[in-house]
C-alpha positions in Angstrom: 0.0 0.4 -0.1 1.0 3.5 -0.2 0.5 6.5 -2.2 -1.5 9.8 -1.3 -5.3 8.3 -1.9 -7.6 7.5 0.5 -9.0 4.1 0.9 -12.2 2.4 1.9 -13.4 -0.1 4.8 -17.0 -0.3 4.0 -18.1 2.8 4.8 -15.1 3.7 6.4 -12.6 6.2 4.5 -8.6 6.1 5.8 -5.4 6.7 4.6 -2.7 4.0 4.9 0.4 5.7 6.1 3.7 3.3 5.2 5.9 6.2 3.5 7.5 9.3 4.4 5.3 10.9 2.1 2.0 9.7 3.4 3.4 10.2 7.0 4.0 13.8 5.8 0.4 14.5 4.6 -0.5 13.3 8.2 1.3 16.1 9.6 0.5 18.3 7.2 -3.4 17.7 7.6 -3.6 17.7 11.2 -1.6 21.0 12.1 -3.9 22.7 14.3 -6.0 20.3 15.4 -7.5 20.6 19.0 -8.2 16.6 19.8 -6.9 13.0 18.5 -8.3 9.8 19.4 -5.5 6.3 18.8 -4.7 3.1 19.3 -2.2 0.4 18.7 -1.8 -3.4 17.9 1.4 -4.9 18.6 2.9 -8.2 19.2 3.9 -8.9 22.7 3.9 -12.8 23.1 6.8 -15.0 22.7 8.8 -11.9 22.7 10.5 -9.8 25.6 10.6 -6.9 23.2 6.9 -5.9 22.5 6.7 -5.2 18.4 4.2 -2.4 17.9 2.8 -3.1 14.5 0.0 -0.4 13.6 -1.1 2.9 15.2 -4.6 3.9 14.6 -5.4 7.5 14.3 -8.3 9.3 14.3 -8.9 13.3 14.2 -11.2 15.7 13.0 -9.7 15.7 9.5 -9.7 12.2 9.0 -8.8 8.4 9.9 -5.6 7.0 9.6 -3.6 3.9 9.8 0.4 4.0 10.5 2.5 0.8 9.7 5.1 1.7 12.1 6.8 -1.4 10.9 7.7 -0.3 8.0 8.2 3.2 9.4 11.0 3.5 11.8 11.4 7.1 12.5 7.8 8.3 13.7 9.2 11.2 15.2 6.8 14.1 13.9 4.2 11.5 15.3 5.5 11.0 18.7 5.8 15.3 19.0 1.8 15.4 18.5 1.3 12.7 21.4 3.7 15.1 23.5 1.6 17.9 22.7 -0.1 18.9 25.8 -2.6 21.7 23.2 -4.1 17.9 21.7 -6.4 16.0 23.7 -5.6 12.1 23.3 -8.7 10.1 24.1 -7.6 6.3 24.1 -10.1 3.6 25.8 -7.7 1.5 27.9 -4.2 2.9 27.1 -2.2 2.5 30.0 -0.4 -0.4 27.3 -0.2 2.0 24.3 1.6 5.1 26.6 4.3 2.7 27.8 4.7 1.0 24.5 5.6 4.7 23.3 7.5 5.4 25.9 9.6 2.3 25.2 9.6 3.3 21.2 10.0 6.9 21.4 11.0 7.9 24.4 8.1 9.9 25.2 5.2 10.9 27.5 1.9 11.4 26.7 -0.1 14.6 27.8 -3.3 16.1 27.7 -5.3 12.5 28.5 -8.9 11.5 28.4 -9.0 7.4 28.8 -12.4 6.6 27.8 -12.5 3.5 30.6 -11.5 5.2 33.5 -14.0 7.9 32.6 -16.8 5.3 32.6 -15.8 4.0 35.9 -16.5 7.5 37.4 -19.9 7.5 35.8 -21.2 4.1 37.0 -19.7 1.6 35.0 -17.5 -1.4 36.6 -14.2 -0.5 36.3 -12.4 -2.2 33.8 -14.6 -1.8 31.0 -14.3 -3.6 28.2 -14.6 -1.3 24.8 -17.1 -3.4 22.8 -19.2 -3.4 26.5 -18.7 0.4 27.0 -19.6 1.1 22.9 -22.6 -1.0 23.4 -24.2 0.7 26.3 -23.5 4.3 25.2 -23.9 4.2 21.4 -26.1 0.9 21.1 -23.1 -0.2 18.6 -22.3 -3.9 18.9 -19.1 -4.9 17.7 -17.3 -8.1 16.6 -14.6 -9.7 18.8 -13.0 -11.4 15.8 -9.7 -10.2 15.9 -8.4 -9.5 19.4 -5.8 -11.7 18.6 -4.3 -11.5 15.3 -0.9 -11.6 13.5 0.0 -7.9 13.3 3.0 -8.3 12.5 2.5 -10.3 8.8 2.0 -8.2 6.1 -0.5 -7.4 3.5 -2.3 -6.5 6.7 -5.6 -8.0 5.4 -9.4 -6.0 5.1 -10.9 -8.2 8.6 -7.7 -6.7 10.7 -7.9 -3.1 9.5 -11.9 -3.3 10.2 -10.9 -4.5 13.9 -8.5 -1.6 13.7 -10.5 1.0 12.5 -13.3 -0.2 15.1 -11.2 0.6 17.6 -11.1 3.9 17.2 -13.8 5.5 15.2 -16.3 6.1 18.4 -13.8 7.5 20.5 -14.6 10.9 20.1 -18.3 10.2 20.4 -17.8 8.2 24.2 -15.9 11.5 24.6 -18.5 14.0 24.0 -21.0 11.7 26.3 -18.9 10.6 28.9 -17.4 14.1 29.5 -21.4 15.4 30.0 -21.6 12.7 32.4 -18.6 13.7 34.2 -19.9 17.4 33.9 -23.7 16.5 35.1 -21.6 14.4 38.2 -19.3 17.1 39.2 -16.2 14.3 38.7 -14.6 15.7 35.6 -12.0 17.6 37.7 -11.5 13.8 39.3 -11.4 12.0 36.3 -8.7 14.3 34.7 -6.8 13.7 38.1 -7.1 10.0 37.7 -5.5 10.1 34.0 -2.8 12.5 35.0 -1.0 9.7 36.3 0.4 8.8 32.9 1.5 12.3 32.1 4.5 11.6 35.1 7.9 10.3 34.3 7.9 8.6 37.8 4.8 6.9 36.8 6.6 4.1 34.0 10.1 3.8 36.1 10.3 0.2 36.9 9.6 -0.7 40.4 12.7 -3.2 41.8 11.5 -6.4 42.6 7.8 -5.7 41.9 7.5 -9.2 40.6 8.7 -11.1 44.3 7.1 -8.8 46.2 3.7 -9.1 44.4 4.0 -12.7 45.1 2.4 -13.1 48.8 4.6 -16.2 49.1 7.6 -14.1 50.1 6.2 -13.2 53.3 6.0 -16.2 54.8 9.3 -17.3 53.5 12.7 -17.9 55.3 15.0 -14.8 54.5 17.6 -16.8 52.8 14.4 -18.3 50.6 13.1 -14.8 50.3 16.2 -13.6 48.3 16.4 -16.8 46.3 12.8 -15.9 45.2 14.3 -12.4 44.7 17.1 -13.9 42.4 14.9 -16.3 40.7 12.9 -13.3 39.2 15.6 -11.3 38.4 17.2 -14.4 36.0 14.0 -14.7 34.5 14.0 -11.2 33.4 17.7 -11.0 32.4 17.3 -14.6 30.5 14.0 -13.4 28.8 16.1 -10.1 28.1 19.0 -11.7 26.7 17.4 -14.2 24.4 13.9 -11.7 23.7 11.8 -14.3 24.7 8.4 -13.7 27.1 9.1 -14.7 30.8 7.1 -17.8 30.4 9.0 -19.4 27.8 12.3 -19.1 30.0 10.1 -20.4 33.5 6.6 -20.4 33.5 5.5 -18.5 37.0 3.7 -21.4 38.4 6.9 -23.1 38.8 8.5 -20.8 41.3 6.6 -21.7 44.0 7.5 -25.0 44.2 11.3 -24.3 43.0 11.3 -22.0 45.7 9.4 -24.4 48.4 11.8 -26.9 47.4 15.1 -25.2 47.0 16.6 -25.9 50.2 16.3 -29.9 50.0 18.9 -30.3 47.2 19.1 -31.4 43.7 17.0 -35.2 44.4 14.1 -33.3 45.8 13.8 -30.7 42.8 14.9 -33.6 40.2 11.9 -36.2 42.1 9.0 -33.0 42.4 6.4 -34.4 40.4 5.3 -31.1 39.8 8.3 -29.8 38.0 9.2 -30.5 34.6 12.3 -32.3 33.9 13.6 -30.1 31.0 14.0 -27.3 32.7 15.2 -28.6 35.7 18.2 -30.3 33.9 18.9 -27.4 32.1 19.0 -25.3 34.6 19.3 -26.9 38.2 23.3 -25.6 38.6 21.9 -22.6 38.3 19.2 -22.7 40.8 21.4 -24.0 43.2 23.7 -21.0 42.9 21.5 -18.7 43.4 20.0 -20.6 46.9 23.8 -20.7 48.0 25.0 -17.6 47.0 26.1 -15.0 49.9 23.8 -11.9 50.1 25.4 -8.7 49.1 25.1 -6.0 51.4 22.3 -4.4 48.9 20.4 -7.8 49.3 20.9 -7.2 52.8 18.9 -3.7 53.0 16.4 -5.6 50.3 15.6 -8.1 52.9 15.2 -5.9 56.0 12.7 -3.9 54.4 10.7 -6.9 53.3 7.5 -7.0 56.2 7.3 -9.9 58.3 4.0 -12.1 58.3 1.7 -11.0 61.1 -1.0 -12.4 62.5 -4.1 -10.5 63.0 -6.1 -10.0 66.6 -9.3 -11.7 66.4 -11.7 -9.5 64.5 -9.7 -7.3 62.9 -9.7 -9.1 59.3 -13.7 -8.8 59.8 -13.4 -5.5 60.6 -11.6 -5.0 57.2 -13.8 -6.6 55.6 -16.9 -4.7 56.7 -15.0 -1.4 55.8 -14.5 -2.4 52.3 -17.9 -3.8 52.0 -19.0 -0.3 53.1 -17.0 1.3 50.7 -18.9 -0.6 47.9 -22.1 0.5 49.2 -21.1 3.8 49.5 -19.8 3.3 45.3 -22.9 2.0 43.9 -24.8 4.2 45.6 -23.0 7.3 44.0 -22.2 5.5 40.7 -18.7 5.3 40.6 -16.6 2.1 40.2 -15.1 0.8 43.5 -12.6 -1.0 41.5 -11.3 2.3 40.3 -11.8 3.8 43.3 -9.1 0.8 45.3 -7.0 -1.5 43.8 -7.2 -5.1 45.1 -3.5 -5.2 46.3 -4.5 -2.1 48.9 -7.1 -4.2 50.4 -4.9 -7.3 51.2 -1.9 -4.9 52.2 -4.8 -3.5 54.9 -6.2 -6.8 55.7 -2.7 -8.8 56.2 -1.6 -5.1 58.3 -3.6 -3.2 60.7 -0.9 -0.8 60.9 -0.6 -0.1 56.9 -2.6 2.6 55.4 -2.9 3.4 51.9 -2.3 7.5 52.2 -3.8 7.4 48.5 -7.4 6.9 49.7 -6.9 10.2 52.2 -5.6 12.5 48.8 -6.9 14.0 46.1 -10.7 13.2 45.1 -10.2 9.7 46.5 -9.7 11.5 49.9 -12.9 13.8 48.6 -15.1 10.7 48.0 -14.6 8.9 50.7 -14.8 11.3 53.6 -13.5 12.1 57.0 -15.3 9.3 58.7 -14.6 6.6 56.4 -11.1 7.6 56.4 -10.8 8.0 60.1 -12.4 4.5 60.3 -9.9 2.9 57.6 -6.9 5.0 59.5 -7.4 3.2 62.7 -9.0 0.0 62.0 -7.3 -1.3 64.9 -8.8 0.7 67.9 -12.7 0.0 66.0 -15.1 -2.1 67.3 -18.8 -2.8 66.1 -21.8 -3.0 68.3 -24.9 -5.1 66.9 -28.1 -3.7 68.7 -31.5 -4.7 68.0 -32.1 -2.4 64.6 -28.8 -0.6 63.9 -24.9 -1.6 63.8 -22.5 1.1 65.8 -19.0 1.9 64.9 -17.4 3.4 67.2 -13.9 3.9 68.2 -12.6 1.8 71.9 -12.1 4.1 74.6 -8.5 4.0 76.2 
């Protein structure tokens, strides 16, 4: 494909951009735009480095498909994504933003994400694009090409249709959801939530995130804790070196049995019925070396920072369950997605540690929504008591 002529898919006209000439045409046509919707198609399976295959764009001037496999220099497009004067409309755009950060080193500015916006007007978060379009626009999209070989060329017409469906409704959703947000006085809340994607810090790698996300680490002996951290690091480096997915190097389902049995030596690992002989035969010596190597001072600091598993006082987990249910009730009554307000990891941490409080809940739109009473109960839940009376339930602080 190529040239300056637009093509059609069904009733939709679009410009396929696979030359520097057509890319410049796109830039020239959109010099003064105030908004653009975009989406990406990529291949991440069986790869460490995700391959950006297509970028679909809609503006007031037309619809465009950028072939990012053929075109290697997308600097001009990246500048538009960074331009704060242009609203960028996406749906569930986090992966797109991360990919563009890796590919072009850019941070998107002035974002409007329809999935996040939907969570502020009563939809469950996260809601799929297909369901949101059906609910708001009464249009039913197909699912046939959600997983497709976007790397192969030429792109076929069914793939083109799927790619176009992902963007042609973004402007209408933006308009409808903005109206609803304004009606609920939550537009500022939604924009505040979307602003997190415009921060450099958001894209920084969190050290040992995988290991600390595995709840097993809090119940292991220090030597096994360190092994778990090292095993995740080893898997990441091997995947990066070979450009394979991490699951191709070592499936996650094997990490727990390896970690729990590594101290028993080769025989235990070799005869473990859940561990494949191929992987253990290939990497067993490396795993044992990871386990036996003396920790560095830096690793000692990491181990010292791991919270110890706690035994909750009787009733504390129940109180946290009750508070989380009260939050869900408030969200349902006021048409705001509980999934957007509190991430599961935050609730899990508060259930596991009655000293922990997620400070994000007391700041910004979350703090305004929850209010002083709920925030106070969450902060001081270890001092709460529940009095079940005949016709009411009373929550109060335990007096000293």
